[in-house]
C-alpha positions as CSV (number, residue, x, y, z in Angstrom):
1,X,0.0,0.0,0.0
2,X,2.8,2.4,1.0
3,X,4.8,1.5,-2.1
4,X,1.8,2.3,-4.3
5,X,1.5,5.7,-2.7
6,X,5.1,6.7,-3.5
7,X,5.3,5.0,-6.9
8,X,4.1,8.0,-9.0
9,X,6.7,10.2,-7.3
10,X,9.5,7.7,-8.0
11,X,8.3,7.4,-11.6
12,X,8.5,11.1,-12.1
13,X,12.0,11.3,-10.7
14,X,13.1,8.5,-13.0
15,X,11.6,10.4,-16.0
16,X,13.4,13.6,-15.1
17,X,16.7,11.8,-14.8
18,X,16.3,10.1,-18.2
19,X,15.5,13.5,-19.8
20,X,18.7,15.0,-18.6
21,X,21.8,15.3,-20.7
22,X,24.2,12.4,-19.8
23,X,27.1,14.8,-19.6
24,X,25.3,16.8,-17.0
25,X,24.5,13.7,-15.0
26,X,28.1,12.7,-15.1
27,X,29.2,16.0,-13.7
28,X,26.6,15.8,-10.9
29,X,27.7,12.3,-10.0
30,X,31.3,13.3,-9.9
31,X,30.4,16.3,-7.7
32,X,28.6,14.1,-5.3
33,X,31.6,11.7,-5.1
34,X,34.0,14.6,-4.4
35,X,31.8,16.0,-1.6
36,X,31.5,12.5,0.0
37,X,35.3,12.1,-0.3
38,X,36.0,15.4,1.3
39,X,33.6,14.6,4.2
40,X,35.2,11.2,4.7
41,X,38.8,12.7,4.7
42,X,37.8,15.3,7.3
43,X,36.4,12.6,9.5
44,X,39.5,10.4,9.3
45,X,41.9,13.4,9.5
46,X,40.0,14.8,12.5
47,X,40.3,11.5,14.4
48,X,44.1,11.5,13.8
49,X,44.8,15.1,14.7
50,X,42.5,15.6,17.7
51,X,44.6,13.0,19.6
52,X,48.0,14.5,18.9
53,X,49.3,15.2,22.4
54,X,51.5,13.3,24.8
55,X,50.7,14.1,28.4
56,X,53.5,14.2,31.1
57,X,51.8,13.4,34.4
58,X,52.9,12.3,37.9
59,X,53.2,13.4,41.5
60,X,55.1,16.6,42.6
61,X,58.9,16.3,42.4
62,X,58.8,13.2,40.2
63,X,60.9,15.0,37.6
64,X,58.2,15.6,35.0
65,X,59.3,19.2,34.2
66,X,63.0,18.3,33.9
67,X,62.1,15.4,31.5
68,X,60.0,17.9,29.5
69,X,63.1,20.2,29.3
70,X,65.5,17.4,28.4
71,X,63.2,16.0,25.7
72,X,62.9,19.4,24.1
73,X,66.4,20.9,24.4
74,X,68.6,18.2,26.0
75,X,69.7,20.7,28.6
76,X,69.5,20.6,32.3
77,X,67.1,23.2,33.8
78,X,66.3,23.9,37.4
79,X,62.6,23.5,38.0
80,X,60.0,24.3,40.5
81,X,56.5,23.0,41.3
82,X,54.3,23.8,38.3
83,X,50.9,25.5,38.8
84,X,49.9,25.4,35.2
85,X,50.6,23.4,32.0
86,X,53.5,23.8,29.7
87,X,53.4,22.7,26.0
88,X,55.7,22.6,23.0
89,X,56.1,20.7,19.8
90,X,58.4,17.6,20.2
91,X,60.1,16.2,17.2
92,X,60.8,12.5,17.7
93,X,64.3,11.2,17.7
94,X,64.9,8.2,15.5
95,X,68.1,6.2,14.8
96,X,67.1,5.9,11.2
97,X,65.9,9.1,9.6
98,X,63.8,8.3,6.6
99,X,61.1,10.2,4.6
100,X,58.6,8.6,6.9
101,X,60.2,9.4,10.2
102,X,61.6,12.9,9.3
103,X,59.5,15.7,10.8
104,X,57.3,13.4,12.9
105,X,56.2,14.9,16.2
106,X,53.4,15.8,18.5
107,X,52.5,18.3,21.2
108,X,54.2,17.5,24.5
109,X,52.2,18.8,27.5
110,X,53.6,18.9,31.0
111,X,50.7,18.9,33.5
112,X,51.0,20.1,37.2
113,X,51.7,17.4,39.7
114,X,50.0,19.0,42.7
115,X,47.1,16.9,44.0
116,X,44.7,19.9,44.0
117,X,45.5,20.8,40.4
118,X,45.9,17.4,38.7
119,X,42.2,16.5,38.1
120,X,41.3,19.7,36.3
121,X,44.3,19.6,34.0
122,X,43.8,15.9,33.2
123,X,40.1,16.6,32.5
124,X,41.1,19.4,30.1
125,X,43.6,17.5,28.1
126,X,42.7,13.8,28.3
127,X,40.6,13.8,25.1
128,X,43.7,14.9,23.1
129,X,46.0,12.3,24.5
130,X,47.8,10.0,22.0
131,X,49.9,8.8,24.9
132,X,50.4,9.3,28.6
133,X,53.9,9.4,30.1
134,X,53.4,8.7,33.8
135,X,56.5,9.7,35.7
136,X,57.5,8.0,38.9
137,X,60.2,9.0,41.4
138,X,62.0,5.6,41.7
139,X,64.0,6.8,44.7
140,X,61.1,7.4,47.0
141,X,58.6,5.0,45.3
142,X,58.1,2.8,48.3
143,X,57.0,5.9,50.3
144,X,54.8,7.2,47.6
145,X,53.3,3.9,46.4
146,X,49.8,4.5,47.6
147,X,49.6,8.1,46.2
148,X,51.1,6.9,42.9
149,X,48.7,4.0,42.6
150,X,45.7,6.2,43.4
151,X,46.6,8.7,40.7
152,X,47.2,6.0,38.2
153,X,44.0,4.2,39.2
154,X,42.0,7.4,38.5
155,X,43.5,7.5,35.0
156,X,43.0,3.9,34.2
157,X,39.4,3.8,35.2
158,X,38.4,7.0,33.4
159,X,35.8,6.1,30.8
160,X,37.1,8.5,28.1
161,X,40.7,7.4,28.6
162,X,39.8,3.8,28.5
163,X,37.7,4.4,25.3
164,X,40.5,6.2,23.5
165,X,43.2,3.8,24.9
166,X,46.2,6.1,24.6
167,X,49.6,4.4,25.0
168,X,50.8,4.4,28.6
169,X,54.5,4.8,29.4
170,X,55.3,4.4,33.0
171,X,58.7,6.3,33.3
172,X,60.7,5.2,36.3
173,X,62.8,8.4,36.8
174,X,65.9,9.1,39.1
175,X,67.6,5.9,38.3
176,X,70.9,7.7,39.1
177,X,70.1,7.5,42.8
178,X,71.4,4.3,44.5
179,X,68.2,3.4,46.3
180,X,66.0,3.7,43.2
181,X,63.6,0.9,42.5
182,X,63.9,-0.9,39.1
183,X,61.1,-0.7,36.5
184,X,60.3,-4.4,37.1
185,X,59.9,-3.9,40.9
186,X,57.7,-0.8,40.4
187,X,55.5,-2.7,37.9
188,X,55.0,-5.6,40.3
189,X,54.2,-3.4,43.3
190,X,51.9,-1.2,41.3
191,X,49.9,-4.2,40.1
192,X,49.5,-5.4,43.7
193,X,48.5,-1.9,45.0
194,X,46.1,-1.3,42.1
195,X,44.5,-4.7,42.7
196,X,43.9,-3.7,46.4
197,X,42.5,-0.3,45.3
198,X,40.2,-2.0,42.8
199,X,38.6,-4.0,45.5
200,X,37.9,-1.1,47.8
201,X,36.9,1.4,45.1
202,X,34.7,-1.0,43.1
203,X,32.7,-1.7,46.2
204,X,32.2,2.0,47.0
205,X,31.4,3.0,43.4
206,X,29.1,0.2,42.3
207,X,25.5,1.2,41.7
208,X,22.4,-1.0,42.0
209,X,22.4,-2.0,38.4
210,X,26.0,-3.1,38.5
211,X,27.5,-0.2,36.6
212,X,30.0,2.3,38.1
213,X,29.3,5.9,38.9
214,X,31.1,9.1,37.9
215,X,32.3,8.1,34.4
216,X,34.5,5.3,35.6
217,X,35.0,1.8,34.4
218,X,36.2,-1.4,36.0
219,X,39.9,-1.9,36.1
220,X,41.3,-5.0,34.4
221,X,39.4,-8.3,34.2
222,X,36.8,-9.3,36.8
223,X,37.7,-12.5,38.7
224,X,41.5,-12.1,38.1
225,X,44.2,-10.3,39.9
226,X,45.1,-7.1,38.1
227,X,47.9,-7.0,35.6
228,X,48.8,-4.2,33.2
229,X,48.5,-6.7,30.3
230,X,44.7,-6.6,30.9
231,X,44.4,-3.0,29.9
232,X,43.0,-1.9,26.4
233,X,46.0,0.3,25.8
234,X,49.7,-0.5,25.2
235,X,51.7,-0.3,28.4
236,X,55.5,0.0,28.7
237,X,57.7,0.5,31.7
238,X,61.0,2.3,31.1
239,X,63.9,3.5,33.3
240,X,65.5,6.9,33.0
241,X,67.4,9.6,34.7
242,X,66.5,13.1,33.7
243,X,69.2,14.6,35.9
244,X,71.8,12.2,34.5
245,X,74.6,10.3,36.3
246,X,77.0,13.3,36.2
247,X,74.5,15.7,37.7
248,X,73.9,19.1,36.0
249,X,77.0,18.8,33.8
250,X,76.1,15.4,32.3
251,X,73.6,14.3,29.7
252,X,70.3,12.8,30.7
253,X,69.7,9.1,30.4
254,X,66.3,9.2,28.6
255,X,67.0,7.0,25.6
256,X,64.4,4.3,26.5
257,X,61.8,7.0,26.8
258,X,62.8,8.6,23.5
259,X,62.5,5.2,21.7
260,X,59.0,4.7,23.2
261,X,57.9,8.2,21.9
262,X,59.3,7.4,18.5
263,X,57.2,4.3,18.3
264,X,54.1,6.1,19.5
265,X,54.4,8.8,16.8
């Protein structure tokens, strides 16, 4: 019945098209194809460019800002606690410079580490993150374990971050200090602490329908002890020393981090 109602209208459109000059029709078809192609390219390009930032995050005094300076200029710079973000274009360093690797880069953003400032800056920049460099002070890690785990937990359970799945590079800084923990030890202890946090936080945040409140998601896999391999994003642990082994006069040991950033780009 409905088809019979629209049939006269469809027949009239068909007659109009048949009456048109074939050359005109060809031009119209080509124009439509071009418009669709432009729209498609904008969508694809937009997805690639909107997430073009690498966020440097971590607790106060973890060495984020010095790493930021070393990555950009290679120079040592005395730093102080940041109260706002700093950003600059970072050109990746690659052992083999080719036409594909030359000129590759992204926006490197150093976010404040103070507990009262972190949430608002993470919220502002998280949608643009291609990767998150989470800096840990390896020398006092045991003392700061709980605080480090809580900050990391807030990132790894954020619904938008989980959806976008930016690469996570846990950067174990200050390896020049004798008592610094290794990347392997830090990974193992973080997994245990995050597992404990998951138990307490999940119980507190669960709603009656079984979902979680506040735009958060469940960390890892249910029924299993947490491991970083369960996350939807690629996770790497690297060791570095932004200060260097010869203090201010020496070069930084950030080669592992630079290689990670080159792969991310």
